[in-house]
ROZATI-915439 format. One record per residue (C-alpha): x, y, z. Coordinates in steps of 0.05 Angstrom, whole numbers, padded with zeros to 5 digits, always signed. Example, Ala and Ser with C-alpha at 12.3 -4.5 7.8 and 13.67 -1.06 7.14 Angstrom:
<rs>
+00246-00090+00156+00273-00021+00143
</rs>
This chain:
<rs>
+00175+00112+00412+00111+00151+00426+00068+00108+00379+00095+00043+00408+00084+00069+00478+00012+00089+00464-00004+00020+00437+00031-00014+00496-00007+00028+00548-00073+00014+00512-00058-00061+00512-00043-00060+00586-00107-00021+00601-00149-00071+00562-00117-00131+00597-00128-00098+00665-00201-00085+00648-00212-00158+00630-00175-00179+00693-00227-00142+00733-00285-00171+00692-00265-00243+00702-00248-00303+00658-00316-00317+00628-00328-00245+00607-00257-00240+00580-00267-00304+00539-00329-00276+00507-00293-00210+00493-00235-00246+00460-00279-00287+00414-00321-00226+00395-00258-00184+00383-00230-00238+00336-00295-00239+00296-00298-00163+00294-00226-00159+00269-00241-00208+00212-00302-00168+00191-00266-00101+00197-00206-00122+00154-00247-00163+00106-00301-00112+00091-00273-00043+00104-00256-00032+00031-00327-00050+00011-00352+00004+00058-00305+00056+00028-00325+00039-00043-00399+00023-00036-00426+00065+00022-00379+00124+00029-00374+00135-00046-00308+00172-00045-00325+00218+00014-00265+00234+00058-00229+00184+00015-00159+00190+00046-00187+00179+00116-00242+00130+00097-00198+00068+00101-00180+00081+00174-00250+00105+00192-00285+00045+00162-00236-00004+00194-00247+00024+00264-00322+00035+00253-00334-00037+00230-00293-00065+00287-00328-00023+00341-00398-00035+00313-00388-00110+00305-00358-00116+00374-00414-00077+00408-00471-00112+00372-00444-00182+00385-00425-00167+00457-00493-00139+00473-00528-00198+00440-00486-00249+00478-00496-00212+00544-00571-00213+00534-00571-00287+00517-00523-00307+00573-00537-00260+00632-00503-00305+00683-00430-00319+00698-00384-00379+00708-00350-00385+00775-00279-00409+00778-00228-00412+00834-00200-00343+00845-00130-00358+00821-00153-00396+00760-00203-00341+00743-00151-00286+00746-00100-00324+00705-00151-00342+00652-00177-00270+00652-00108-00244+00638-00096-00294+00581-00163-00279+00547-00152-00204+00561-00085-00207+00525-00119-00241+00465-00174-00188+00463-00125-00131+00474-00078-00156+00420-00133-00156+00368-00161-00089+00390-00095-00053+00391-00076-00089+00326-00136-00059+00290-00124+00010+00320-00050+00009+00300-00067-00014+00229-00119+00041+00223-00068+00092+00248-00018+00068+00196-00069+00077+00141-00078+00151+00156-00047+00201+00105+00010+00221+00151+00069+00212+00104+00126+00166+00122+00114+00169+00197+00055+00148+00241+00067+00197+00298+00141+00179+00305+00141+00108+00278+00166+00090+00208+00156+00020+00180+00221+00025+00142+00287+00057+00164+00295+00129+00143+00353+00175+00130+00367+00235+00173+00328+00298+00154+00370+00347+00114+00366+00408+00069+00389+00411-00003+00407+00474-00041+00370+00476-00107+00357+00527-00161+00282+00523-00171+00283+00565-00234+00244+00621-00201+00283+00675-00238+00328+00699-00182+00385+00651-00202+00400+00634-00130+00396+00569-00094+00341+00556-00043+00344+00507+00014+00294+00450+00005+00279+00405+00065+00284+00330+00053+00248+00292+00108+00225+00220+00116+00267+00192+00058+00273+00117+00061+00342+00088+00073+00332+00035+00019+00308+00056-00050+00270-00010-00056+00246-00015+00017+00290-00075+00029+00266-00124+00081+00330-00115+00121+00309-00042+00134+00240-00060+00158+00220-00044+00229+00167-00075+00273+00129-00049+00334+00153-00066+00404+00095-00114+00407+00076-00130+00335+00002-00132+00349-00012-00109+00278+00026-00168+00248-00007-00217+00296-00076-00191+00279-00063-00196+00204-00036-00267+00212-00100-00288+00248-00145-00256+00197-00104-00283+00139-00108-00354+00167-00183-00350+00178-00194-00322+00108-00149-00373+00074-00163-00439+00110-00201-00424+00174-00274-00423+00191-00285-00357+00153-00251-00380+00088-00285-00358+00024-00272-00357-00051-00225-00297-00045-00178-00296+00013-00149-00234+00046-00076-00251+00030-00091-00258-00045-00111-00184-00046-00062-00160+00008+00001-00203+00009+00033-00152+00055-00020-00104+00082+00027-00068+00129+00080-00052+00077+00025-00034+00027-00004+00020+00072+00065+00046+00091+00092+00051+00020+00027+00083-00005+00042+00141+00042+00117+00149+00032+00138+00205-00015+00071+00239-00007+00072+00314-00010+00032+00356+00039-00041+00359+00020-00038+00310-00039-00089+00254-00050-00064+00185-00031-00127+00144-00046-00162+00134-00112-00224+00092-00129-00222+00056-00196-00293+00081-00209-00333+00135-00174-00406+00130-00192-00405+00112-00266-00341+00151-00280-00274+00114-00286-00222+00150-00243-00164+00106-00264-00166+00055-00320-00119+00006-00353-00105+00033-00422-00055-00019-00449-00001-00068-00428+00064-00086-00461+00113-00143-00452+00180-00115-00474+00223-00161-00517+00285-00117-00512+00328-00087-00457+00314-00016-00434+00362+00042-00428+00354+00074-00360+00372+00138-00324+00361+00159-00252+00298+00199-00242+00326+00243-00186+00378+00298-00188+00447+00287-00158+00437+00340-00105+00384+00296-00074+00409+00227-00091+00470+00200-00125+00470+00126-00144+00501+00085-00199+00453+00049-00246+00469+00001-00302+00459+00040-00367+00417-00017-00394+00365-00058-00356+00361-00128-00382+00315-00181-00351+00339-00252-00341+00310-00310-00381+00258-00322-00326+00237-00249-00322+00198-00200-00365+00194-00125-00368+00121-00106-00362+00096-00037-00380+00028-00018-00353-00003+00044-00384-00053+00076-00337-00102+00130-00356-00113+00178-00297-00177+00219-00295-00169+00295-00287-00211+00292-00224-00154+00254-00190-00108+00313-00197-00094+00360-00139-00113+00434-00139-00055+00452-00185-00080+00400-00236-00021+00353-00223-00028+00279-00204+00020+00260-00148+00041+00190-00129+00103+00150-00113+00123+00081-00140+00102+00053-00072+00031+00075-00087+00025+00033-00151+00033-00040-00132+00026-00099-00178+00002-00164-00147+00028-00226-00183+00046-00294-00156+00021-00276-00087+00071-00219-00081+00069-00143-00082+00114-00117-00137+00130-00043-00144+00150-00006-00208+00223+00009-00223+00201+00076-00250+00165+00107-00309+00177+00101-00384+00196+00160-00427+00183+00161-00502+00173+00085-00503+00248+00075-00498+00280+00099-00433+00265+00077-00362+00268+00136-00315+00285+00098-00252+00256+00119-00185+00265+00099-00113+00202+00070-00083+00188+00134-00044+00205+00185-00098+00150+00237-00107+00126+00235-00179+00085+00291-00210+00047+00283-00275-00008+00314-00315-00071+00273-00317-00076+00224-00375-00030+00167-00395+00028+00144-00350+00073+00085-00367+00099+00045-00307+00154-00007-00314+00155-00072-00273+00206-00128-00271+00166-00192-00260+00179-00266-00258+00146-00294-00321+00117-00354-00283+00080-00307-00235+00050-00265-00291+00037-00302-00356-00019-00352-00364-00010-00365-00439+00020-00337-00502-00010-00337-00572+00050-00327-00618+00005-00325-00680-00027-00259-00658+00030-00239-00610-00017-00238-00551+00003-00251-00479-00053-00270-00430-00043-00255-00356-00063-00299-00298-00132-00284-00268-00106-00264-00200-00059-00210-00228-00079-00138-00217-00049-00069-00210-00072-00019-00157-00063+00056-00162-00063+00094-00096-00093+00041-00050-00162+00028-00081-00155+00040-00156-00153-00035-00169-00152-00061-00241-00147-00132-00265-00096-00148-00318-00133-00210-00341-00182-00164-00377-00126-00130-00416-00079-00180-00449-00015-00153-00479-00015-00149-00555+00047-00107-00564+00120-00106-00546+00136-00034-00566+00101+00023-00530+00088+00083-00574+00135+00142-00571+00084+00190-00541+00113+00242-00494+00105+00222-00422+00056+00261-00378+00106+00255-00321+00140+00321-00303+00216+00314-00306+00267+00357-00271+00315+00395-00317+00375+00352-00300+00335+00288-00313+00310+00316-00380+00382+00327-00400+00401+00255-00384+00344+00231-00429+00364+00279-00484+00436+00255-00481+00410+00185-00499+00381+00213-00563+00309+00226-00544
</rs>
């Protein structure tokens, strides 16, 4: 409620300010705010990657978004005020009505950018008190952490999503969805409007709001939530290999029963129109936290194919077993190779197949993204294998999960 209330009060304040300024000033403000929003959303990632160079990386997305919007708005507004120092007189009633209308337009875009920037901050599942997807009630779970005292300790579980796949039915919106309205405007301009270019915003961010929310869910206190593909000349995350599986996968749940109990099919088998895609990422040691562990959730490793965000079902163990995770499950791993498993419509993913050399080529607009900015194209890494090697996974497994895997013969 608090986050929604803050955005509502800010919107009312902006509308009232433009009401006092008059219709002509409000019209200029609305046009400038629209342009500033397009520039802020279209270029903020370039600022993070090119100019900031990894500095304050988890906050840089929000900072660059707000900074670009404010700078663009101020520069354009000052230029227009210098070029057009006069005003346009309208009848009082018409002037006030028009001022409110244009003020609402300017206020919607401004609060939209601010709310998007707030939702990109590394605050976990909640932005103040607002969660994009419905959450379960906070609870404590008694667990033996293996500390040597052979007693259970109470572990707090907070911010867990109600749906393990972030189902659309559990999705929430703001009282006034200014963030969605702003993204719709920017997406239209980028795709077919006056600001359209060779790469449109929606091709990179099919669902920017969910992308930012899911990248934060499952995050542990103090962990990194943003990674650049390359920092300087050093790759921070790279695409090692891809596999199109030609056989079903055995699967086990990746969480212990004390935290989550769900029934999974013992074998995951894609339909005739689907493929199981394994993406093997190589994570640089510099992307680990202070304890030398890399932390992420499935929501932080999206695959974009067919104009959709697709999230991994879990990670692969020993090249044979899918360890299934909810989209907000915290995953810990040593740096190095990590195999992620995706269920994808073949028509969205595959450009061509060369059966003679057993090579599958991916469509040029398909990419995987690790922790918000570690973006890697799959078109540069065609799949030449259908059987990942049996190397031990770098993902840390809980004792109960290890036993499930062992019971399958691994």
